[in-house]
N, C-alpha and C positions, 0 to 999 in steps of 0.2 A: 909646152905647152901647160898653159894654165887648165887647171880642175876648173869643173862648173859647178852648177848647183840646180836641184828643180826645189819649183815650190809653188804650189795653191793657192791663185790670188785670191783668198779667203772674203767671203763676202765681198766681192767685186760684182757688179753685173755687165760689166761690158769692156772691150779693151780701152774704148775713151776714154772710161772712168778708173782704170787703170793709168793712163797715160797722164791724163789731170793729174792721182796724189804721186806720181813719181818724179815729174816736171814741174815742182809747185813750187820747190824753193834752189835753194844752194845744192842737193843734196837729201836725197831719201834714205830712209833709214828702218830698215826690219829689223826683227826685233826674234829673238831666241833663246830657249830656255840656258841649249850649251854651245859650246865652242866647238864646232867640227875638227877632230881631230887631226885633221888633213888641212889647216887652215890658211897654211901660210902656201900651199902651192894654190890658193883659192883667190888671192889677192893678183889682179887682173883678169879674174876669166868673167864669168856672168853668173847669173840668178835667171834662168828660164824662170817664167810664169805657167804658173796652167791655170786657164780657166776652160770651163765646158770640159774637161775630159784630152784636151789639146795643149802643146807647148805652142805658145804665140808669137812673145816676146824677150827678150831677156834687157837685163840693167846690168852693167860693170859692175862689176865688187872691187869696193875701193879698200877696204878693209875692217876690222872686228874691233871694238870698242867692250870694253868688261863694263856694265853698268854697279852702279850702288850696292842691287839687291843681288847682285852675283851670276844674272843674267848677261845677254850677250847682245851687241845693238850689230848689225853687218851694213858696213856703207856703204851706198849705190852711187853711184853715177846718178844728175839728175837727165837721163835720155832715155826713152824706154824703144826696143830698138825691134822692129817687127820682123820675124823669122818667117820661116816659110811651114807650116802649121802640121804636128805632128802629134798623130795621137799617143798618151800617155796615161795610163792608168791615173785614178785618187789614190792618193798614198799620205799619211800624217807625215811633218815635220816637215825635213827636207831630204834631198837625195842628191847624192854624186851623180855625176853625168862626167862621160870623158868628150872631148874632143872630139875624137872621131866620130861618137855619137848624138853631137849636139846638131840642130838644122839649122841650114844656110841662112843667114841675113836677108831679106831682100833689100829690092836693089831701089832707089830710089823709082818710085811711081809702081812700082810692080805691086800687083793685088795680088793678095796671100789665101785668095783659093777656099773652098773650105773641107777640115780635116774630118773622115772618116767619123760617125756615132762611136761611141764605147762601144753598145752591144753591140755591134752589125760590123767592128772588126773584128769583135773576137770572135765572131759566128764564119768571119771571111778567110782568118787566121785557120781558126780549123779546117777548114776546107780545102785549106792552101794555095786561097787565091790570093793571096797576098803576104 
């Protein structure tokens, strides 16, 4: 099973804007300063996008390429796959995501629904309701 990662869709206003960026060319690229230690496990996995405190979509990770400035480019497939929204707190950089914890892909024509807002999710969790 491949390993995945999560990343905030920084400066992205909507899922449609993210889709437009990811699907614009033959391949999408995401830049990172450091190569993930477990990068070999991540090829064939997915980068799960966080938008408004929820994981909402994923892009397949094709590989990693070092840039001349010693930073890294994450090569992504030019397809954005919507997933069942799942609450995820904001974080800097990226985080690993095990396959068993990844949200499922939405079936064609299935509506994504709405993820519970972050603060409400936290309060309901503290109360043991979710």
